[in-house]
C-alpha positions as CSV (number, residue, x, y, z in Angstrom):
1,M,15.1,91.6,46.6
2,Y,12.9,91.1,43.5
3,N,9.5,92.8,43.7
4,F,6.6,91.5,41.6
5,C,4.1,94.1,42.9
6,Q,2.2,96.4,40.6
7,K,3.9,99.8,40.4
8,N,0.8,102.1,40.7
9,I,-0.9,100.7,43.8
10,N,-3.2,103.1,45.5
11,S,-1.9,103.6,49.0
12,K,-4.3,106.5,50.0
13,D,-6.2,105.9,53.2
14,L,-4.6,102.5,53.9
15,V,-4.6,101.5,57.6
16,V,-1.5,99.4,57.0
17,N,1.0,99.9,54.2
18,I,4.1,97.7,54.3
19,D,6.5,98.2,51.4
20,L,9.4,95.7,51.4
21,S,11.3,97.8,48.9
22,D,11.3,100.8,51.3
23,L,13.9,100.7,54.1
24,K,11.5,102.8,56.3
25,S,9.2,99.8,56.3
26,W,11.7,96.9,56.3
27,D,15.2,97.1,57.6
28,L,17.2,93.9,57.7
29,N,19.8,95.6,60.0
30,D,17.1,96.3,62.6
31,S,16.3,92.8,64.0
32,F,13.9,92.1,61.1
33,I,11.3,94.6,62.2
34,V,8.5,95.5,59.7
35,K,6.7,98.7,60.1
36,S,3.7,100.2,58.3
37,L,4.5,103.4,56.3
38,T,1.1,104.8,57.2
39,S,-0.6,105.3,60.5
40,W,-4.3,105.3,61.3
41,E,-5.0,108.9,62.2
42,K,-8.5,108.1,63.5
43,S,-7.1,105.8,66.2
44,K,-7.2,106.9,69.8
45,S,-4.3,106.2,72.1
46,D,-2.9,107.6,75.3
47,N,0.3,107.2,77.3
48,L,0.2,103.7,78.7
49,L,2.7,101.7,80.7
50,L,2.5,97.9,80.5
51,P,4.6,96.6,83.4
52,D,4.0,92.9,82.7
53,F,5.1,93.2,79.1
54,G,8.3,91.2,79.7
55,L,6.5,88.2,81.0
56,T,5.2,87.3,77.5
57,A,7.7,89.3,75.4
58,Y,10.6,87.2,77.0
59,D,9.0,84.0,75.8
60,N,8.9,85.1,72.1
61,G,12.3,86.8,72.1
62,R,11.2,90.4,72.0
63,V,13.0,91.3,75.2
64,S,15.9,89.7,77.1
65,D,14.6,90.5,80.6
66,V,11.2,89.4,82.1
67,E,11.0,92.6,84.1
68,E,11.0,94.9,81.0
69,C,8.1,97.2,80.6
70,L,6.5,98.7,77.4
71,E,5.5,102.3,77.2
72,L,3.1,103.4,74.5
73,S,2.5,107.0,73.7
74,K,-0.4,108.8,72.0
75,D,1.8,108.9,68.8
76,D,2.0,105.1,68.5
77,K,-0.4,104.7,65.6
78,S,1.5,102.5,63.1
79,L,1.5,98.8,63.0
80,T,4.9,97.3,63.8
81,L,5.6,93.6,63.5
82,Y,8.6,92.0,65.3
83,R,10.4,88.7,64.5
84,I,9.8,85.8,66.8
85,G,12.8,84.4,68.6
86,E,13.7,82.7,71.9
87,N,16.0,83.5,74.8
88,D,18.8,81.2,76.0
89,E,19.7,80.7,79.6
90,V,21.5,84.1,79.9
91,G,18.9,86.2,78.0
92,N,20.5,86.3,74.5
93,I,17.9,86.3,71.8
94,N,18.2,83.5,69.2
95,Y,16.3,83.5,65.9
96,D,17.8,80.3,64.4
97,N,14.7,78.1,65.1
98,Y,12.3,80.6,63.5
99,I,13.2,81.2,59.8
100,I,11.7,84.0,57.8
101,S,9.7,82.7,54.8
């Protein structure tokens, strides 16, 4: 990957800091998930269970079962972006129709 970004970018106090040259932020072996290297310490969050998460997440390929739940903890303070895909008839996630650009 060729990076054209300026070398001395100020990353102090950023709410979101995605660095594609850092594998902690972008890992091609991990389903193309992009995660912020910083978290927003002033955010407030608590343990939360989303039982209907699978209803929407199944449609965009995040999960392979419509009954899956998502549990968020008070430590979930970083932005994470997931690649969009689609499920086939048996629940296998396919990304072929959604290219990364």
